[in-house]
N, C-alpha and C positions, 0 to 999 in steps of 0.2 A: 504493500500500500504506500509506503514511504521509502525513499532512498536517501543515502547520506550525500550531502553536498560538501564543497570545500569549506573547512572551518574558518572562522574569523579569529585572528589573533588579538589578544587584549594585553595591555601594558602590565597589568598585575594579575595574579591568580584570584580565584573567587574564595571569599570567606565562607565558612560553614554556617550560613544564615538561612532562615526560611525565606522562600520566594525571592531568591537572590538572582533575579533576572527580570528586567522590564523592557518592553518593546514598544516603539512608537513608529507607525507607518506613515510616511509623508508621500501620499500618492502623487500630488502634482509634480514632485521632483524625482519620482521613482527611487526614493531612498527609504531605508529602514534604520532607525536608531536603536541601539542596545545599551543598557547600563548594567554593570556588575560592580558589587561592593567588595573592597579589600581593605580591612582595618579602618583607617580614617580617610580613605580615598575612594572616589567613584570613577570608574573608567567608562567613558562614553565612546562607542564606536558607531560611526555613520557609514553605512554600506549601501552601494548601489544594488539594485535588484538582481543584477547578473553577478554580483560579488566581486567584480573586477576592481572597483574603486572603493577605497576605504579611507576614512580620516579618524583621528583620535583626539580626544580632549579628556583632561582629568580635573576633577573637582576635589577640594579638600574640605574636611569638616571645619567649621568656623565657630567662634564664640566671641562675645564682645570684649574689646580691649585686650585681645591676645593676638599676637602676630601669626603664630602657627599653633594649631590645636591638635592634640593627640586623642581627642574625643572619638571613640569608635562610632562609626556610622552603622546603624542597624538595618536600614532599608533605603532604597531609592526607587521611585516609581513615577511614571508620567501620569498626570491627571488631565484628561481630555474633557473640556467644557465647551459649550457652544461658542463662546466668545474668544476663548484662548486656551492654549495648551501650556501647562506648567510642569516642570520637573521638581519633585519634592524629595528632599533628603531628611531623614530622621536620625538623630544621634543621641549620645548620652547627655548632651548639653542643650540641644534645641532642635528647631525645625527650620530648614532653609528652603526657600522656593525660588526657582530660577525660570527664566524664559526657556522654552522647550529645547533649545540647542545648548543650554548650559552657559551661555555667554554672559548673561547679566543676572545677578541676584536681585530679586524684586521684593523679598520679604524675609525677615528673620524673627523667630519667636523663641525666646529663652524659656527653658523649662524651670519650674520652681524647684530650687534645691534647698533641702532642709538645712538649717543652720547647725544642727547637731547631727552626728552620725546616726543613721537608723539602719535597720535590717532591710528596709525596702530600697531596692535599686532605683535609680533615676534614669529613664531613657524614654524615647518615643519609638513606636513601631506599629505598623498597620496604617495604610494610606488608601483613601477612596475618594474619588470625585463623584458627587451626588447631584443629580438633576442639573439645573441650569447654572447654579452659582455657589455651590458649596464644596469645600475640600475638608474631609474629616481625617483626623490623625489620632491614633491611640497612644496611651501612656502606660508606663510600668505600674502606676497606681490603680489602673483600671478605668481612669477617666478617658473620655473622648472629646477632643477639642474640635469644635466646628468653626471653620473659617469662612467668612463671606467674601467671595471673589467677584468684585464688580468687573464690568467689561474694561478693556484697556484704558489705562489712565487713572482709574479710581484707586483708592487706598484699600488694601486688604485688611480686614478686621477680624478679631476673635469675637464671634457672636454668641457662643453658648458652650458650656461644658456639660457633657452627659455623664452621669455618675451612677450607672446601673451595675456595671461590673465591679467585682471585689478583688479580682486578680489581674495580673498583667495582660494587656491586650496582645494577642499574637498576630491577628490579621483582620482586615475588614474588606468588604466588597460592596459595590452598588449594583443595582439591577442592570444587567448588561444586554438584555434582549431589545432594549429601546421601546418596549411596549408601555404606553401610557395607561393601559388598563390595570397593570399590576399595582396593588395597594402598597406593597412593601418597596421601599427605596434602597435600604441598606441593611447589611448584616454585619455584626461584629462578633469575634470569637476571643476566648481567653485561655489561660493556662490550665483551667480545670475542664475545658471543653464546653463551657456554657456559651450558648449562642443567644444574642439579642437581635431582634428584628425591629427595624425602625421605619417610620414614615417621615419624610422631610417636610419642611414648611418654615414659617417664621420661627416656630419652635419645633424641634424634633419630638416625635411622639413614639413611645415604646409600644409596639404592636404585640409582641410576644417574646417570652423568655423560655428558651429550650434548655432544660437542665442538662449539665454535663455529667460525666461519670468518672471524674478525677483522672482523665487522660487528656492531655493537651490537644486542642484542635489547632494545628499549625497552619492550615490554609483553608480558605472558605470562599465560595462564589455564590452568586444569586442570579438565577436565570428563569424567566417566565414564572416568577412566584415560587420557585423551588430553591431551597438552600442546599448546596452541595458542600459537604464538609469532609476534610481529610484529617486523620488522627495519627498520633504516635503509635497506635496499634497496627498501622498499615491499612486500616479500614476506611472506606468511603461511605458516608451516610447521606441519604437524600430525604429531606424533610419538606413538607408543605410549610411555607414561610409563616403564614398567618395563623394556622391552627397548630403547628408543631407536629402534625401526624408524620410518622416515619413511613416513607414509601419504599425504601430499599436500603439494604446494608450489604456491602461487598467487601470480602477479604481481598483487597486489591494488591497489596504488597506485603512482603515478608518483614519489612522494617519500616521505620518512621517515614511518613509521607512529608516531604518538604515543600511541595508545590502542586497547585492545581490551576488549570486555566480552562476557559470555555470559549469556543468559537461561536458567537451568538447566532450567526446566520444559519449554521448547519447543525448546531446542537452537539458538536464534537467536544468531548471532555478529555483533557490531558492531565495525567497524574505522573508524578516523579518522586522517587524515594531513595533512601539510603541504600536500598538493596541493588542499586545500579540499573534498575529497570525504569524505563519511561513507557507508559501505556496510553493508548487512545481508546476512548469509549464513546458510545453514541447514546445521547439522551433523546427520548421521544415522549411527547405529551399526548395523552389520550383525553381529548376535550370532554367526551361524554362522562367519564368518571373523574375528570380533573386529577388524574394521577400521572406520574412520570415513571418511565421504565429506562433501565440502563443495560446496554449490551456491550460486550468486549469486541474491539475491532482490530487492535494492532499492538504488538510488543516490540520493544527495542532494548537490547542490553548494551549499556555503555560500559564496557569492560573495565574493571578495577577503578570505578569512579563512584564516589559518594555524591549522587546528584543533589544539588541544592537549589536549582532554578530551572524552570521549563515554561516556555510561553509560545503560544501561537503567534505567527507573524502577520496574520490577517484574520478578518472576521469569518472566513469560510473554513479555516483550519487547513488550508492548502500547504502551509509550511510551518515548522516550529523550530525553536532553538533550545539548547540545553547547556547548562553550566554545571560544573562539579567542583567540589572542594579541592583547592590547590591546583586547579586546572587553569592554564593561561590561554584558553581558547573558548569560543562559543561554537558548539557543534550544531550544524544546521541540517534539517531534513525537509524534503519536499515530496509531495505525492507523485507517485510513478505515473 
């Protein structure tokens, strides 16, 4: 179904972080951007669709009044909004937002650091662009910061903090099918596996809280009102977002799942784990019963690689990229 293409070299290797690959497709210029995190640095690779032309840029973690920061970056992801695309970086010190090519930093938000040492770590992780004008970012405390992103020229502001989770946020995702009929806009996951389903608006509303089972949910997606969650057990679970009804549970991998992605137009689901396997599944909706079914489509073993990032490169799932811990390349696959 897929075959391996020429890999893209990156300046640094990939850190062992959840969801350590982000992809932005620039159709008018026939380009695809990729980001990979290594320690306190983000590598950005811009590649033409034929893979012949590439360019590189590196971003460092920043903090106020410090020339160079050793603050570890936890995640980098592109947020696509109707008015603009932003590259968001989260670290132990704060949240940085850049223009999509990484050229200009447009916003910096410092995380609250306790004056006295506590057992609770301080960092941000989990990034989601929600509807027309929100970017949401999770915190180690379990809080979710909601930023209001005006169209070009306006000031970015922190509009709300959601405090439903009690443990560190691991990942967040927004409704990716583009359907306006879906009630739920966003899902957030934490270290206990608890999932919170939200509806956006002037104030975000909690629609449902799906109880975890003390196993971290490391990656989560939202598609056509269905929550797709990947866990440290190697399982994928499919829940109806608003009711929390469990539609399917799959023993998808032998080890910890590090990344999930969905191609919204085709319903293809990509899963990648520590067991060196990346798998492609197909999600189908049954409108009559309002249930979703999952079927296995494709396997690929990336030999001797602890996979930590996997992303489709387009909305149809025609191509995808993979990163692995300590790997200095992005491995690409396209449909045969």
